N, C-alpha and C positions, 0 to 999 in steps of 0.2 A: 745454270745448278742442272738443266735436266742431263747436259751431256756427262757432266759427272757422275751423277746419280746411274746413269746406264754406262759409264767406264766401271765404276765401283761393283755394279750387277753383276759383269761380265769377266772382273776378275774372280769376285769369290766364285764364280760358275768354275772358269778351271778348274782354281784351287781345289773347289767340290770333287770335281770330277777327277782330278789328279790323285787326291786323296783315296778316293775311294778304289781308284785300279791300282793304288802302291802293290806290288808283292817283293818278298824279300827273294833276289834273284844269286844271292851268295847260298855257295856250297856249304852245308854243313859240313865241319870237321870233327875227327875223331880226337880229342885232345889226352886221351889214356888210356889204355887196354892193360887190366891186372888179371894174372901175372904176367908182368912183361916177358918180352922173348928172350928166350935164350938162359931164363932162370931156374934154378937147380933147387932141390930141399923143399919144392912146397908143400904146402899142408896139406894132406889127404883127403881133407875137408873143404877144401877151400871153393870161394863160390869165384866166378870167372865176371869181370866186371868192365864195359864199354862205356867209356863217359865223351857226351859228344860236346861241342861247344854252343846248343840250344836245343829247345824242345822238340823231340823225332816221335814222327807216325809209327806207331807198337807193332802194325800187321808187317810195314816194311821192312823193320829193323828183325824182329823176331823171324821170317822169314827167309831173313839171307846172312843168318847166324847158323853156324855149327861147331860142335865139339867131338873131337874124333881120337881113340886111342890112336898112338904112334904117331911118328915124324912125318906126315904125308908132305909129298912136295908138289900136288895138283888140288884142286879143291873139285872134292865129290860132286857128278852133277846131280843128285838128292841129296840136298840138306838134309834134309828128314831125318834121314837114315842114322844122325847123327846120336852121341850117349844121352838117354833119358836123363830128363828134369824138368824144370819149371822156371818159368821167368817173371821178374817182378821189375820194377823200376822205384825210380825217386820220385818226389812228391811233380817236380816241374818234368818227369820225362825226360830229362838230357842224360840219364844216366841207365842204362840195361843190364841187368842182374841175373846171370844164369846160374839158377842152383840142382847140381848134377841129383840125381835122384841118389845113389850112392857114392859111400866114399870112394875114391880113387884107388886104385892098386899101388901098393909102393914100391917105390925105386922105376917107374915106367913115366915114358913118354907120352904126352898128347899134345893136339893141335888144335888151336882155336881158328877158325876160317869164316871173313868175312866179305860179303860178296856187295858189288856197285850195285847202286839203287835203292840204300836206303833213303828215306825221305823225312824230312821235317815235317814240324806239323804243319807247317804254310805250304805244303804240296808241291815244290818247285821240282825241278829235272832230278834231285836224288842225289847222293853222291855219287862221283865218280873215283874211281879207282887206278889211276894211269902212272905213268911217270912222266907226262904231259902237263901238271898242275893237278887241278882237279882233288879231292880229297886225299890222296897220296902222294902230296906233294913232297918235296924234297925234306921239311918238318917232318914230315911221318915216316922217314924210311925208317925210323930207329924202332917204332911200333913192331916191322914182322917184316916177312919177306915177299915180295911183290911176285905177283902170278897173273897169268892172265889175265882174271877178271876178277882181282882182288888181292886179299892178303892172308898170308897164314901165320900167327906167331905159335913157337912149340915154347912146351916148358917139360920138366919133368920133378916128379913129385920123392919126396923123403922117402 
């Protein structure tokens, strides 16, 4: 019986150590961006929404988001120079909402930029945006145009 007690204690120790060091190593995914890529006649009072498949880290997401006038083809080096506005999040931090400070310009092109490195709440390596899998894998191609370090979504207001 002593052998069984030691065996049970050993198994419980291994399980406890394994559970305490468990990390979610899956890469967070974007499951929706609105307005959608190529959308036309978008309301001038639109809010930009990025929905993820899990709870996200606010600072890494907001610092890797940009919203710009025009149809840009490269992500700017300074994402902080985007159209002014404020962020809000849903209750479980799986949807980031950007509220532009002013109504958008009538019949004008806009670009939403997202760069790699957005992290989930669970603090793993963050989103990778590349053609080799990662966040921007094949199923993500409909969300926008791949560029060197992220994705760009274009739309036009009404």
